[in-house]
C-alpha positions as a Python dict, from the first residue, in 0.01 Angstrom:
ca = {
    (1, 'M'): (0, 0, 0),
    (2, 'T'): (-361, -24, 112),
    (3, 'D'): (-446, 81, 466),
    (4, 'A'): (-673, -131, 683),
    (5, 'V'): (-1040, -32, 678),
    (6, 'D'): (-1163, 171, 976),
    (7, 'S'): (-1367, -75, 1182),
    (8, 'A'): (-1595, 204, 1302),
    (9, 'S'): (-1669, 339, 955),
    (10, 'P'): (-2046, 364, 896),
    (11, 'A'): (-1984, 252, 536),
    (12, 'F'): (-1885, -93, 661),
    (13, 'R'): (-2164, -217, 881),
    (14, 'L'): (-2189, -595, 912),
    (15, 'G'): (-2494, -611, 1137),
    (16, 'L'): (-2298, -718, 1443),
    (17, 'A'): (-2423, -446, 1678),
    (18, 'G'): (-2536, -594, 2007),
    (19, 'R'): (-2391, -938, 1938),
    (20, 'V'): (-2203, -1101, 2226),
    (21, 'V'): (-1860, -1204, 2097),
    (22, 'L'): (-1595, -1406, 2281),
    (23, 'V'): (-1242, -1363, 2144),
    (24, 'T'): (-995, -1600, 2306),
    (25, 'G'): (-651, -1446, 2338),
    (26, 'G'): (-818, -1120, 2238),
    (27, 'V'): (-594, -885, 2434),
    (28, 'R'): (-281, -861, 2220),
    (29, 'G'): (-150, -915, 1868),
    (30, 'V'): (-394, -1061, 1617),
    (31, 'G'): (-649, -1113, 1893),
    (32, 'A'): (-650, -744, 1982),
    (33, 'G'): (-709, -658, 1616),
    (34, 'I'): (-1002, -898, 1603),
    (35, 'S'): (-1146, -745, 1920),
    (36, 'R'): (-1109, -393, 1777),
    (37, 'V'): (-1301, -479, 1462),
    (38, 'F'): (-1590, -644, 1645),
    (39, 'A'): (-1606, -362, 1901),
    (40, 'G'): (-1601, -107, 1620),
    (41, 'Q'): (-1897, -286, 1468),
    (42, 'G'): (-2093, -236, 1790),
    (43, 'A'): (-2056, -587, 1931),
    (44, 'T'): (-2013, -660, 2300),
    (45, 'V'): (-1662, -803, 2309),
    (46, 'V'): (-1547, -1038, 2585),
    (47, 'T'): (-1181, -1138, 2582),
    (48, 'C'): (-1001, -1410, 2771),
    (49, 'A'): (-643, -1508, 2839),
    (50, 'R'): (-449, -1645, 3132),
    (51, 'R'): (-351, -1294, 3236),
    (52, 'P'): (-496, -948, 3159),
    (53, 'V'): (-310, -686, 2958),
    (54, 'E'): (-293, -343, 3116),
    (55, 'G'): (-491, -84, 2925),
    (56, 'S'): (-701, -326, 2722),
    (57, 'P'): (-1045, -163, 2675),
    (58, 'Y'): (-1243, -486, 2645),
    (59, 'E'): (-1419, -693, 2906),
    (60, 'F'): (-1169, -948, 3030),
    (61, 'R'): (-1204, -1289, 3198),
    (62, 'A'): (-911, -1498, 3309),
    (63, 'C'): (-917, -1845, 3152),
    (64, 'D'): (-672, -2116, 3058),
    (65, 'I'): (-845, -2272, 2760),
    (66, 'R'): (-644, -2593, 2814),
    (67, 'D'): (-840, -2646, 3138),
    (68, 'D'): (-1194, -2763, 3070),
    (69, 'E'): (-1320, -2650, 3410),
    (70, 'S'): (-1183, -2302, 3343),
    (71, 'V'): (-1361, -2299, 3006),
    (72, 'T'): (-1687, -2409, 3168),
    (73, 'A'): (-1664, -2120, 3415),
    (74, 'L'): (-1583, -1878, 3132),
    (75, 'V'): (-1884, -1970, 2919),
    (76, 'D'): (-2121, -1994, 3215),
    (77, 'G'): (-2012, -1650, 3333),
    (78, 'I'): (-2066, -1488, 2995),
    (79, 'V'): (-2413, -1640, 2965),
    (80, 'A'): (-2503, -1529, 3318),
    (81, 'D'): (-2392, -1172, 3254),
    (82, 'H'): (-2495, -1126, 2890),
    (83, 'G'): (-2774, -1375, 2832),
    (84, 'G'): (-2597, -1582, 2568),
    (85, 'I'): (-2307, -1602, 2323),
    (86, 'D'): (-2352, -1518, 1956),
    (87, 'V'): (-1996, -1554, 1826),
    (88, 'V'): (-1679, -1729, 1936),
    (89, 'V'): (-1345, -1649, 1776),
    (90, 'N'): (-1090, -1913, 1870),
    (91, 'N'): (-775, -1707, 1839),
    (92, 'A'): (-564, -1811, 2140),
    (93, 'G'): (-253, -2001, 2038),
    (94, 'G'): (107, -1979, 1929),
    (95, 'S'): (438, -2153, 1980),
    (96, 'P'): (801, -2064, 2047),
    (97, 'Y'): (1067, -2191, 1808),
    (98, 'V'): (1193, -2533, 1918),
    (99, 'P'): (1336, -2787, 1667),
    (100, 'A'): (1148, -3116, 1680),
    (101, 'A'): (1452, -3313, 1796),
    (102, 'E'): (1484, -3082, 2098),
    (103, 'A'): (1115, -3062, 2192),
    (104, 'S'): (1005, -3266, 2492),
    (105, 'A'): (688, -3471, 2485),
    (106, 'R'): (540, -3242, 2750),
    (107, 'F'): (619, -2931, 2543),
    (108, 'S'): (459, -3074, 2228),
    (109, 'R'): (152, -3186, 2420),
    (110, 'K'): (105, -2837, 2567),
    (111, 'I'): (129, -2679, 2221),
    (112, 'V'): (-137, -2911, 2080),
    (113, 'E'): (-359, -2852, 2383),
    (114, 'L'): (-333, -2476, 2339),
    (115, 'N'): (-375, -2459, 1963),
    (116, 'L'): (-626, -2737, 1900),
    (117, 'L'): (-781, -2902, 2205),
    (118, 'G'): (-842, -2571, 2381),
    (119, 'A'): (-1031, -2439, 2080),
    (120, 'L'): (-1234, -2761, 2071),
    (121, 'S'): (-1322, -2721, 2439),
    (122, 'V'): (-1432, -2359, 2398),
    (123, 'S'): (-1630, -2448, 2086),
    (124, 'T'): (-1804, -2741, 2253),
    (125, 'H'): (-1918, -2540, 2554),
    (126, 'A'): (-2026, -2245, 2338),
    (127, 'N'): (-2216, -2476, 2102),
    (128, 'A'): (-2417, -2612, 2394),
    (129, 'V'): (-2539, -2256, 2453),
    (130, 'M'): (-2586, -2165, 2087),
    (131, 'Q'): (-2796, -2472, 2010),
    (132, 'G'): (-3057, -2346, 2257),
    (133, 'Q'): (-3069, -1995, 2116),
    (134, 'D'): (-3327, -1904, 1853),
    (135, 'R'): (-3054, -1716, 1667),
    (136, 'G'): (-2802, -2002, 1690),
    (137, 'G'): (-2444, -1884, 1666),
    (138, 'S'): (-2118, -1868, 1475),
    (139, 'I'): (-1772, -2002, 1554),
    (140, 'V'): (-1465, -1871, 1374),
    (141, 'N'): (-1136, -2056, 1418),
    (142, 'I'): (-810, -1870, 1357),
    (143, 'S'): (-576, -2111, 1183),
    (144, 'S'): (-250, -2055, 996),
    (145, 'V'): (-70, -2126, 671),
    (146, 'S'): (165, -2320, 902),
    (147, 'G'): (-96, -2596, 895),
    (148, 'R'): (-55, -2630, 518),
    (149, 'R'): (320, -2620, 467),
    (150, 'P'): (634, -2738, 648),
    (151, 'T'): (692, -2548, 973),
    (152, 'P'): (1049, -2617, 1088),
    (153, 'G'): (1085, -2534, 1456),
    (154, 'T'): (710, -2543, 1525),
    (155, 'V'): (604, -2892, 1422),
    (156, 'A'): (341, -2936, 1694),
    (157, 'Y'): (193, -2595, 1615),
    (158, 'G'): (169, -2670, 1242),
    (159, 'A'): (12, -3009, 1310),
    (160, 'A'): (-240, -2852, 1549),
    (161, 'K'): (-338, -2589, 1295),
    (162, 'A'): (-386, -2857, 1030),
    (163, 'G'): (-610, -3035, 1278),
    (164, 'M'): (-805, -2717, 1337),
    (165, 'E'): (-913, -2707, 973),
    (166, 'N'): (-1040, -3064, 996),
    (167, 'M'): (-1211, -2981, 1323),
    (168, 'T'): (-1386, -2693, 1148),
    (169, 'T'): (-1529, -2905, 869),
    (170, 'T'): (-1639, -3178, 1110),
    (171, 'L'): (-1811, -2945, 1357),
    (172, 'A'): (-1978, -2759, 1071),
    (173, 'V'): (-2153, -3085, 982),
    (174, 'E'): (-2229, -3199, 1337),
    (175, 'W'): (-2362, -2866, 1465),
    (176, 'A'): (-2560, -2745, 1162),
    (177, 'P'): (-2800, -2583, 1105),
    (178, 'K'): (-2799, -2378, 1428),
    (179, 'V'): (-2424, -2313, 1443),
    (180, 'R'): (-2194, -2221, 1157),
    (181, 'V'): (-1822, -2304, 1192),
    (182, 'N'): (-1551, -2156, 969),
    (183, 'T'): (-1176, -2098, 965),
    (184, 'V'): (-956, -1800, 881),
    (185, 'V'): (-622, -1927, 750),
    (186, 'V'): (-375, -1655, 844),
    (187, 'G'): (-49, -1569, 672),
    (188, 'M'): (221, -1334, 799),
    (189, 'V'): (93, -1059, 1029),
    (190, 'E'): (276, -750, 1152),
    (191, 'T'): (198, -724, 1523),
    (192, 'E'): (375, -552, 1811),
    (193, 'Q'): (595, -863, 1836),
    (194, 'A'): (669, -895, 1464),
    (195, 'E'): (1045, -853, 1515),
    (196, 'L'): (1055, -1179, 1712),
    (197, 'F'): (933, -1368, 1405),
    (198, 'Y'): (1044, -1160, 1106),
    (199, 'G'): (1345, -956, 1224),
    (200, 'D'): (1401, -580, 1221),
    (201, 'A'): (1226, -321, 1004),
    (202, 'D'): (1455, -385, 706),
    (203, 'S'): (1391, -758, 729),
    (204, 'I'): (1015, -704, 751),
    (205, 'A'): (1029, -476, 445),
    (206, 'A'): (1222, -741, 250),
    (207, 'I'): (977, -1013, 352),
    (208, 'S'): (685, -788, 257),
    (209, 'R'): (821, -755, -97),
    (210, 'N'): (772, -1130, -138),
    (211, 'V'): (401, -1104, -58),
    (212, 'P'): (196, -1042, -375),
    (213, 'L'): (2, -757, -208),
    (214, 'G'): (328, -599, -95),
    (215, 'R'): (281, -597, 282),
    (216, 'L'): (221, -814, 584),
    (217, 'A'): (-132, -830, 718),
    (218, 'T'): (-245, -604, 998),
    (219, 'P'): (-428, -759, 1294),
    (220, 'E'): (-738, -573, 1173),
    (221, 'D'): (-718, -750, 836),
    (222, 'I'): (-770, -1075, 1024),
    (223, 'G'): (-1044, -913, 1230),
    (224, 'W'): (-1240, -811, 921),
    (225, 'A'): (-1227, -1165, 784),
    (226, 'A'): (-1349, -1305, 1115),
    (227, 'A'): (-1624, -1044, 1141),
    (228, 'F'): (-1746, -1121, 790),
    (229, 'L'): (-1763, -1495, 860),
    (230, 'A'): (-1950, -1428, 1185),
    (231, 'S'): (-2202, -1196, 1021),
    (232, 'D'): (-2529, -1269, 846),
    (233, 'A'): (-2356, -1172, 520),
    (234, 'A'): (-2190, -1515, 545),
    (235, 'G'): (-2512, -1687, 644),
    (236, 'Y'): (-2468, -1968, 391),
    (237, 'I'): (-2098, -2020, 459),
    (238, 'S'): (-2004, -2303, 694),
    (239, 'G'): (-1718, -2551, 700),
    (240, 'A'): (-1511, -2312, 490),
    (241, 'S'): (-1152, -2191, 513),
    (242, 'L'): (-1089, -1829, 415),
    (243, 'E'): (-725, -1762, 329),
    (244, 'V'): (-601, -1421, 445),
    (245, 'H'): (-239, -1415, 335),
    (246, 'G'): (-204, -1136, 80),
    (247, 'G'): (-180, -1376, -213),
    (248, 'G'): (41, -1629, -40),
    (249, 'E'): (412, -1694, -66),
    (250, 'P'): (542, -1742, -421),
    (251, 'P'): (744, -2062, -472),
    (252, 'H'): (1113, -2005, -396),
    (253, 'Y'): (1219, -2146, -732),
    (254, 'L'): (1073, -1844, -906),
    (255, 'S'): (1348, -1623, -763),
    (256, 'T'): (1630, -1862, -859),
    (257, 'T'): (1530, -2037, -1180),
    (258, 'T'): (1708, -1961, -1506),
    (259, 'A'): (1406, -2071, -1708),
    (260, 'D'): (1220, -1814, -1915),
    (261, 'I'): (902, -1760, -1715),
    (262, 'G'): (804, -1427, -1863),
    (263, 'R'): (979, -1202, -1613),
}
């Protein structure tokens, strides 16, 4: 099993020192891993969520990304305090498990607002700033394999994540050449709440054996992908989707077929 790279290692410098980076939902789970990587690379990290998390070491601003006025205040405040925004990582999102037949219209609407429309709002306000900067800017959207396969119990979430990939390609065209827009398509990640999604330690170990690389992602794995796409090393990459899923999930038939497939 390969350990995650140390984000502060001098051998892995991505030229992000001094960049102003907004990570939505950057205080826990995958978002906290993204924040750690950017901070370790010397960036000024600003996080936002509806509520702060005690002990988080990053600058925090309360914001409900579903509320456009709240987003306006967030972006204006960052510009006032830091002089601009170089990178936005649209990470905020998620969904509880609710079968489609049991989900209310209000519930589904809120999930789409959080996972798609909120990211569009943040991106739009940040783009208005980035277009006026000599250095432009970079937007990285955190999507999911749930947008590419059936997602029983989270239909609105999966649909929103599919929409996020289309949003990425469209904005990459509309906002070029000053602003690059890319997506990280995330697979299974082991966070502090992994048991809610994947079960206990034995269950997580069993699930990990189905991943070609033999483990679930760490939050920092996602952070490194986002940091690369935001860096000048990816200066000619825009409108792209980078899959970070450890090789994906092998088709279920492979474990049940009686055909000779070279096993």
